[in-house]
N, C-alpha and C positions, 0 to 999 in steps of 0.2 A: 468500448466502454464496458466496464464490469458492473453487473447488477448484483449487488449483495443480497442474499436471501436471509430473511429473519427466521425465527424459530418456526413460524407457520409454513415455511417453504416458499413464501411469496417474495418476489423481487421488490425492491423499493418502488420501482415504477408501478408495479401492480398494486402495491399497497396504497400509493397515492391515488391511483385511479379508483380504487374501492372507496377510499375516504371521500373523494369528490362525489361519488354516487350517494353517499350517506350524509352529505352536507344539506342542511335545511336552508331555506331562503335567507335566514338571518345569519348564516355562516356557522351555526352551532353543529357539532357532530352528533348525529343521532346514534342510538345504540347499534352496535355492529351485530350482525347475525354470524354466529360461529358454527362451523360444522360439528363441533364437539357438543353442541346443544341437541343434536339429533341422534336417536338410537335406531340402528338398522339391525333387524333380526334376520339372520341367515338360516334358512330351513332347507337342509339337504341331507340325505342319508349317507352321502359320500364324504368322509372326513376331509379328504384332500380338497374337495370343492369348497367346503366351509372354511378351511384354513386359508386358501388362496383369496377368497372374497373378504374374509375378516382381516387378513393382513393388509390387503390392498386398500380397503376402505379405512382401516385404522391409520394407515400411513397418510391418507388424505386428510384425516382429522375427525372422522366420524367415530361415534361410540358404536360398538358392535356387540351382539350376543349371538349365540349359536344354538340350534336345535336339530337333532338328528331325524325327527319325524314330526308329523302334524300334532300328535298328542303332546309331545314335549313342548312344541311351539305354543299351543294353546295354554298350557300350564305357565309358561314363561310370560305370556301376554297378560295373564291375570295378575302377575306380580309387578311387571314393568310394561308400560304401554309403549311399544315401538312406534316410531313415525313411519317407518317403511318395513315391509316384510319382503325379503327376496325368497321366493318359494319355488322349490323344485316340484315337479308333478309326481313322478313315480318314486314313491317311498313306502316302506313297510309300515305297519300299524295304522297309519292314517295318511292317505295320499294328499297331495297339494290341492287337488280340486275340492275334495270334501273339507279339508281344513279351511280353505277360502270360503266355502259356503257357510261354515260355522262362524267364521270371523264376521261375515256380513250380517249375521243375526244378532250380534251383540251391539246394542246402541252406542256404548262408549268407544267402540272400535270402528265406527262408521267412517271416520276421517283417516284411518290408517290406510296407507297406500300399499297395495299388494301387487308386486311385480313378479310374474312367473318367469323364472330363469331355468330353462330346460333344454335338453338336447333333442327333445321331440319336436320336429318341425312339421308334423302332419296337420292338415287342415281340420281334421276331426278334433284333435286335441285343442287346437286354437279355438274352435267354436265352443268346445266344452268349457275352456277357461273363460271365455267371454261371457258365457251363460252364468258363470259363478261370480261375475262382476269384478274380475281382475282389472287393475288399472293399466297394466302393460304386459306384453308377452315378448320375452327376449330369448332368442335361440342361441345356445352355446355352440361353439366357443365364442367368448366375447372378451374384450379388453376391459380392464378396470376403469379406464377413462370413459368408455362407453356406458358402463354401469353408473358411474358418477354423473355423467351428463343426464341420463334418464332419471336418476334420483333427484337431481337439481330441478329438472323440468317439472316433475310431479309435486315437488315441495315449493316451487317458485323460489328457488335459491340461487339463481344464476350469478349473483354477486356475493355470495357468502364466502367467508374465509375459513 
């Protein structure tokens, strides 16, 4: 049996399942949560890493923005408030740990989720990241589906399209 995908990439069966989840008791459809409602800021000094994450997340439906270091990230956050920041640790200008510390001092950014995405798997860096109040610590390499799953968990979006 063929399952036709719509523009969102979801099969008809998946769409029906999502619609059921959003049905109220009286049968009315509640507003759907769309991934395009969420902005993900990707902060990494390596262009290829930013491009891979941006492309993968955009293909899933998220809006994305990029920054090559912490200073650029903070400037972008002043203009547009991302829902999630995917933050590398080791970057020039302002590293991911210090950038996260600064994010946590700004009241209007308190609910922004910061997920460290780094190749550094040392216990020392993990402890440093946790002391900066990151929401998650993800060691590269990682699949885009795993990043998506972690983002959805932190934003409580497990049924978003």
